[in-house]
C-alpha positions as CSV (number, residue, x, y, z in Angstrom):
1,M,0.0,0.0,0.0
2,G,1.5,3.3,-1.1
3,L,1.6,6.5,1.0
4,V,-1.3,8.0,-0.9
5,D,-3.5,5.0,-0.2
6,I,-2.5,5.0,3.5
7,L,-3.4,8.7,3.8
8,R,-6.7,8.2,2.0
9,Q,-7.6,5.3,4.3
10,E,-6.5,7.2,7.4
11,F,-8.6,10.3,6.6
12,S,-11.4,8.7,4.7
13,F,-13.9,9.9,7.4
14,I,-13.4,13.5,6.3
15,T,-16.5,13.7,4.1
16,G,-19.9,15.4,4.0
17,N,-20.7,17.9,6.7
18,Y,-17.5,17.4,8.5
19,R,-15.5,18.2,5.4
20,T,-17.6,21.4,4.8
21,L,-17.0,22.5,8.4
22,V,-13.3,21.8,8.2
23,I,-12.9,23.9,5.0
24,S,-15.0,26.8,6.5
25,W,-12.8,26.7,9.6
26,M,-9.8,27.0,7.3
27,I,-11.2,30.2,5.8
28,M,-12.1,31.7,9.2
29,D,-8.9,30.7,10.9
30,L,-6.8,32.7,8.5
31,A,-7.7,35.8,10.4
32,M,-9.0,34.4,13.7
33,E,-5.7,34.8,15.7
34,M,-4.8,38.2,14.2
35,P,-6.5,40.4,16.9
36,H,-5.6,38.3,19.9
37,P,-2.0,39.3,20.6
38,N,-2.8,43.0,20.7
39,F,-6.4,43.0,21.8
40,Q,-5.7,44.0,25.4
41,Y,-3.4,46.9,24.2
42,Y,-6.1,47.9,21.7
43,V,-8.8,48.3,24.4
44,E,-6.3,50.3,26.5
45,A,-5.6,52.6,23.5
46,L,-9.3,53.2,23.1
47,G,-9.6,54.5,26.7
48,G,-10.1,51.2,28.6
49,T,-8.5,51.2,32.0
50,G,-8.9,49.5,35.4
51,V,-11.2,46.5,35.1
52,T,-12.4,47.4,31.6
53,L,-11.0,44.1,30.2
54,G,-12.9,42.3,32.9
55,I,-16.1,44.1,32.1
56,I,-15.8,43.3,28.3
57,G,-15.1,39.7,29.1
58,L,-18.0,39.5,31.5
59,A,-20.5,41.0,29.0
60,N,-19.1,38.8,26.2
61,F,-19.5,35.5,28.0
62,F,-22.9,36.5,29.6
63,A,-24.2,37.2,26.1
64,M,-22.9,33.8,25.0
65,A,-24.6,32.2,28.1
66,A,-27.9,33.9,27.3
67,V,-28.2,32.0,24.0
68,A,-26.6,28.7,25.1
69,F,-29.9,27.1,26.2
70,P,-32.0,28.1,23.2
71,G,-29.1,27.2,21.0
72,G,-28.9,23.7,22.3
73,Y,-32.6,23.2,22.3
74,L,-33.2,24.6,18.8
75,A,-30.3,22.5,17.5
76,D,-31.9,19.3,18.7
77,K,-35.6,20.2,17.9
78,Y,-35.4,22.3,14.7
79,G,-32.1,21.3,13.2
80,R,-28.4,22.3,13.0
81,R,-28.0,23.8,9.5
82,W,-30.2,26.9,9.7
83,L,-28.6,28.1,12.9
84,I,-25.0,27.5,11.7
85,T,-25.4,29.3,8.3
86,T,-27.5,32.3,9.4
87,M,-25.5,33.1,12.5
88,T,-22.1,32.8,10.7
89,F,-23.3,35.6,8.4
90,A,-24.4,37.7,11.4
91,M,-21.1,37.1,13.2
92,A,-19.1,38.3,10.3
93,L,-20.8,41.6,10.4
94,S,-20.3,42.0,14.1
95,F,-16.6,42.6,13.5
96,L,-17.4,46.0,12.0
97,F,-18.0,47.3,15.5
98,F,-14.4,46.5,16.4
99,A,-13.0,47.9,13.1
100,F,-14.6,51.3,13.5
101,A,-14.7,51.6,17.3
102,P,-14.0,55.2,18.4
103,T,-13.9,54.1,22.1
104,W,-13.7,50.9,24.1
105,H,-17.5,51.0,24.5
106,F,-17.9,49.9,20.9
107,I,-15.6,46.9,21.6
108,L,-18.0,46.0,24.4
109,L,-21.0,46.3,22.0
110,G,-19.3,44.3,19.3
111,S,-18.4,41.6,21.8
112,V,-22.0,41.3,22.9
113,V,-23.4,41.2,19.4
114,G,-20.8,38.6,18.2
115,S,-21.5,36.5,21.3
116,L,-25.2,36.5,20.7
117,C,-24.5,35.2,17.2
118,L,-22.8,32.2,18.8
119,I,-26.3,30.7,19.5
120,Y,-25.2,28.4,16.7
121,Q,-22.4,26.8,18.7
122,P,-24.3,23.9,20.2
123,A,-25.6,23.1,16.7
124,L,-22.1,23.3,15.3
125,F,-20.6,20.9,17.9
126,A,-23.6,18.6,17.6
127,M,-23.2,18.5,13.9
128,V,-19.5,17.6,14.3
129,Q,-20.4,14.8,16.7
130,D,-23.2,13.6,14.4
131,S,-20.8,13.4,11.5
132,L,-17.9,11.4,13.0
133,P,-17.8,7.6,13.6
134,S,-17.2,6.7,17.2
135,E,-13.8,5.2,16.6
136,R,-12.6,8.4,14.9
137,R,-13.8,11.0,17.4
138,G,-10.5,11.6,19.0
139,M,-8.9,12.0,15.6
140,G,-11.8,14.2,14.4
141,S,-11.4,16.5,17.4
142,S,-7.7,16.8,16.9
143,I,-8.0,17.5,13.2
144,I,-10.2,20.5,14.2
145,Q,-7.3,21.6,16.5
146,L,-4.8,21.0,13.7
147,I,-6.9,23.2,11.3
148,H,-7.1,25.9,13.9
149,G,-3.3,25.7,14.6
150,T,-2.2,25.5,11.0
151,F,-4.4,28.3,9.6
152,N,-4.1,30.5,12.8
153,T,-0.3,30.4,12.7
154,P,0.2,33.2,10.2
155,G,-2.2,35.4,12.2
156,P,0.2,36.6,14.9
157,I,2.9,37.1,12.3
158,I,0.6,39.3,10.1
159,A,-0.5,41.1,13.2
160,G,3.1,41.9,14.2
161,F,3.9,43.1,10.7
162,L,0.8,45.3,10.6
163,L,1.6,46.7,14.0
164,L,5.1,47.7,12.9
165,Q,3.8,49.2,9.7
166,F,0.7,51.0,10.7
167,G,0.8,51.3,14.5
168,L,-1.5,49.7,17.1
169,V,-4.9,51.2,16.4
170,S,-4.7,51.3,12.6
171,S,-3.4,47.8,12.4
172,M,-6.2,46.4,14.5
173,R,-8.8,48.2,12.4
174,I,-7.3,46.5,9.3
175,I,-7.4,43.2,11.0
176,Y,-11.1,43.3,11.9
177,L,-12.0,44.3,8.3
178,I,-10.0,41.2,7.1
179,M,-12.0,39.1,9.6
180,T,-15.3,40.4,8.3
181,A,-14.4,39.5,4.7
182,L,-13.2,36.0,5.5
183,F,-16.1,35.1,7.8
184,L,-18.5,36.2,5.1
185,A,-16.7,33.8,2.7
186,A,-17.0,31.0,5.2
187,A,-20.7,31.7,5.7
188,V,-21.3,31.3,2.0
189,F,-19.4,28.0,1.9
190,R,-21.5,26.7,4.9
191,L,-24.6,26.9,2.8
192,R,-23.5,23.4,1.5
193,L,-24.2,21.8,4.9
194,K,-26.9,19.1,5.0
195,E,-29.3,18.7,7.9
196,T,-28.6,15.8,10.3
197,I,-31.8,15.9,12.3
198,T,-34.9,14.2,10.8
199,N,-38.6,14.8,11.8
200,R,-37.9,18.3,12.8
201,E,-40.2,21.3,12.7
202,P,-39.6,24.2,10.3
203,M,-37.7,27.1,12.0
204,R,-39.5,30.3,12.8
205,F,-38.1,33.5,14.5
206,S,-40.8,33.3,17.1
207,Y,-39.2,30.1,18.4
208,F,-36.2,32.1,19.8
209,I,-38.6,33.6,22.4
210,S,-41.2,31.0,22.9
211,S,-38.8,28.1,23.2
212,Y,-36.6,29.7,25.9
213,P,-38.5,28.3,29.0
214,K,-38.8,24.9,27.5
215,A,-35.2,25.0,26.4
216,I,-34.0,25.7,29.9
217,K,-36.2,22.9,31.3
218,E,-35.1,20.3,28.8
219,S,-31.4,21.3,29.2
220,F,-31.7,20.7,32.9
221,N,-33.7,17.5,32.5
222,V,-31.1,16.0,30.1
223,W,-28.9,15.4,33.2
224,K,-31.4,12.8,34.4
225,V,-30.8,10.6,31.4
226,V,-27.1,11.0,30.6
227,P,-24.5,8.9,32.5
228,R,-23.1,10.4,35.7
229,T,-19.6,10.6,34.2
230,V,-20.9,13.3,31.8
231,W,-21.7,15.5,34.8
232,W,-18.3,15.1,36.4
233,L,-16.6,15.7,33.1
234,F,-18.7,18.9,32.9
235,V,-17.5,20.0,36.4
236,V,-13.9,19.4,35.4
237,R,-14.2,21.6,32.4
238,I,-15.9,24.3,34.4
239,L,-13.0,24.4,36.9
240,I,-10.4,24.6,34.1
241,M,-12.4,27.3,32.2
242,F,-12.7,29.5,35.3
243,G,-9.0,29.1,36.1
244,M,-7.8,29.8,32.6
245,S,-10.1,32.8,32.2
246,T,-8.6,34.6,35.2
247,T,-5.2,34.6,33.5
248,N,-6.1,34.9,29.9
249,V,-7.8,38.3,30.5
250,I,-4.5,39.9,31.7
251,N,-1.7,37.8,30.3
252,A,-0.5,40.4,27.8
253,L,-0.6,43.2,30.5
254,Y,1.2,40.9,32.9
255,A,3.9,40.1,30.3
256,R,4.5,43.8,29.6
257,D,4.2,45.3,33.1
258,V,5.6,42.6,35.3
259,L,7.9,40.5,33.1
260,G,9.1,43.4,31.0
261,I,8.2,42.0,27.6
262,L,7.8,44.8,25.0
263,E,4.4,45.2,23.3
264,E,6.2,44.8,20.0
265,Q,7.5,41.4,21.1
266,W,4.4,39.9,22.7
267,W,2.9,38.6,19.5
268,L,6.0,36.4,19.1
269,V,4.8,34.0,21.9
270,F,1.8,33.0,19.9
271,I,3.8,31.5,17.1
272,P,5.2,28.5,19.1
273,L,1.7,28.0,20.6
274,L,0.1,27.6,17.2
275,L,3.0,25.6,15.7
276,T,2.8,23.2,18.6
277,M,-0.9,22.7,17.9
278,V,-0.1,21.9,14.3
279,V,2.6,19.4,15.1
280,A,0.9,17.7,18.1
281,S,-2.7,17.6,17.1
282,I,-2.7,14.4,15.0
283,P,-0.5,12.4,17.5
284,I,-2.8,13.5,20.3
285,G,-5.9,12.6,18.4
286,K,-4.5,9.1,17.7
287,T,-3.5,8.7,21.3
288,V,-7.0,9.6,22.5
289,D,-8.5,7.0,20.1
290,K,-6.0,4.3,21.0
291,V,-5.3,4.5,24.7
292,G,-8.7,6.0,25.7
293,R,-10.0,9.3,26.9
294,K,-9.0,9.3,30.6
295,I,-5.2,9.1,30.4
296,P,-4.9,12.1,28.0
297,L,-7.2,14.1,30.4
298,V,-4.9,13.4,33.4
299,L,-1.8,14.2,31.3
300,G,-3.4,17.5,30.0
301,L,-4.1,18.7,33.6
302,F,-0.4,18.1,34.6
303,V,0.9,19.9,31.5
304,L,-1.5,22.8,32.2
305,G,-0.1,23.2,35.7
306,A,3.5,23.1,34.5
307,A,2.8,25.7,31.8
308,T,1.2,28.1,34.4
309,L,4.2,27.9,36.7
310,I,6.6,28.6,33.9
311,F,4.6,31.6,32.7
312,V,4.5,33.4,36.0
313,N,8.3,34.0,36.1
314,G,9.0,33.8,32.4
315,T,11.3,35.5,30.0
316,L,10.5,35.9,26.3
317,L,12.0,32.4,25.7
318,T,10.3,30.6,28.6
319,L,7.0,32.3,27.7
320,M,7.3,30.7,24.3
321,I,7.8,27.3,26.0
322,A,4.9,27.9,28.4
323,M,2.6,28.9,25.5
324,S,3.5,25.7,23.7
325,L,2.7,23.7,26.8
326,F,-0.6,25.5,27.0
327,G,-1.4,24.4,23.5
328,I,-0.6,20.7,24.3
329,A,-2.7,20.9,27.5
330,Y,-5.6,22.4,25.7
331,M,-5.6,19.8,22.9
332,L,-5.3,16.9,25.4
333,I,-8.2,18.1,27.5
334,M,-10.4,19.2,24.7
335,S,-9.9,16.2,22.4
336,A,-10.4,13.7,25.2
337,S,-13.4,15.5,26.8
338,M,-15.2,16.0,23.5
339,A,-14.6,12.4,22.5
340,L,-15.8,11.1,25.9
341,T,-18.9,13.2,25.8
342,A,-19.8,11.9,22.4
343,D,-19.1,8.4,23.6
344,L,-21.7,8.8,26.4
345,V,-24.4,11.0,25.0
346,H,-27.0,10.0,22.4
347,P,-27.4,12.3,19.4
348,V,-30.9,13.5,20.4
349,N,-29.4,14.9,23.6
350,R,-26.1,16.3,22.4
351,G,-27.3,19.8,21.6
352,K,-28.9,20.2,25.0
353,V,-25.8,18.9,26.8
354,V,-23.6,21.3,24.9
355,G,-26.0,24.1,25.5
356,F,-26.1,23.6,29.2
357,R,-22.3,23.2,29.4
358,N,-21.9,26.4,27.4
359,F,-24.4,28.3,29.5
360,V,-22.7,27.6,32.8
361,G,-19.2,27.7,31.2
362,Y,-19.7,31.1,29.7
363,I,-21.0,32.6,33.0
364,V,-18.1,31.1,34.8
365,M,-15.6,32.4,32.3
366,G,-17.1,35.9,32.3
367,I,-16.9,36.0,36.1
368,G,-13.4,34.5,35.9
369,M,-12.3,37.3,33.6
370,L,-13.8,40.0,35.9
371,V,-12.2,38.3,39.0
372,G,-8.8,37.9,37.2
373,N,-8.7,41.5,36.1
374,Y,-9.8,42.7,39.6
375,L,-7.2,40.6,41.4
376,Y,-4.5,41.8,39.0
377,V,-5.3,45.5,39.5
378,N,-6.1,45.4,43.3
379,F,-3.9,42.6,44.7
380,I,-0.6,41.1,43.6
381,P,-0.3,40.5,39.8
382,Q,0.4,36.8,40.3
383,A,-3.0,36.3,42.1
384,P,-4.9,35.1,38.9
385,F,-2.2,32.5,38.3
386,I,-2.4,31.3,41.9
387,V,-6.2,30.8,41.4
388,N,-5.6,28.9,38.2
389,L,-3.1,26.5,39.8
390,G,-5.4,26.0,42.8
391,L,-8.3,24.7,40.6
392,I,-6.2,22.2,38.7
393,A,-5.9,19.9,41.8
394,P,-9.6,19.2,42.4
395,A,-10.1,18.8,38.6
396,L,-7.4,16.1,38.6
397,L,-9.0,14.3,41.5
398,L,-12.4,14.3,39.8
399,V,-10.9,12.8,36.6
400,L,-9.0,10.1,38.6
401,F,-11.9,8.9,40.7
402,L,-15.2,10.0,39.2
403,V,-14.8,10.1,35.4
404,H,-15.1,6.7,33.7
405,E,-15.1,5.5,30.1
406,P,-18.0,3.5,28.8
407,K,-17.8,-0.1,27.8
408,K,-19.7,0.6,24.6
409,R,-19.6,3.9,22.8
410,V,-22.6,5.7,21.3
411,G,-22.6,5.6,17.5
412,A,-22.6,8.4,14.9
413,V,-25.5,9.7,12.9
414,S,-25.7,8.7,9.2
415,Q,-25.8,11.7,6.8
416,A,-28.2,12.2,3.9
């Protein structure tokens, strides 16, 4: 068997909806990482001081939480495709608030609008799970991370180049215009998606309001029928999300003001992070599929702790190492947890589980960002990192003693 045949056999599951989503992510990811390195500095340049970053993060994630329940409910009852395609178009236009913002308040408004558009996230993740065979879920999740890493990698480099050429504010405005164009292109491509839910009702705008109480009820009731491991896995992810949000909201400011890293150098630390995700994604995915989900989860938590310790006292070089470790930890935890959730939850309930997890997770992350920014401004700068480290220990204990893999995995959904 030749190399081409081996590759064709190895990646034969990349078909249908999964292939369409992968290609659309490639388009979107070309610009997705561009604003991240200098976002905190951009908000500061537009007048944001004190806990402004925390307020933006809180509003951002609370808006995402507001649509998490109806997103999951609508995805399971009325279908995935309509939500994914329509909201991708709307999200593309939300970047115009960032591009033309005269003050940080427009960043706040753009964040809220963009986050409301993410009502399609449960449908998106559910469609991915619907489209992957059970024995390929670890690989499928890692390929998503590979796509993100590969196509995100040029982003920080382009952001650094634009920063040096046009200055902070002008470069960020250019970046958000690029994001608008690419997201519109991805939205057009996603029109090729095929629905995976049968016997569904036609979508109407009135459902967004009328379905909300029922969506909340069903998203809570779903925990009565899913295995207990899904609940403990949810708790683990919530602990990690809160801890990481406390540090992510101020990491650029911490690097500049505490570690002495120049603003013009900060974007450099994102390059090894993204390259690591490119190189390690496929091996991690194969590991999750071969050795199971639990061992990668445990390893990911250890790596996350090590990365946090290295970051706190880092130099430019050790920050690059820490960011690479963050990438490995993220892929291990996300690939294993996504695969394990799909193994345990039947397709009819996946949207509701994702919706509930997103609702609580977004609230927790919003609060975490506000808390992290507050601790950074009012206490010692290292306080957010201490909180992050403190939450890894209970998460590790939960994985070791309460998270279990099923003897038989739930299957995929056949596509039309």
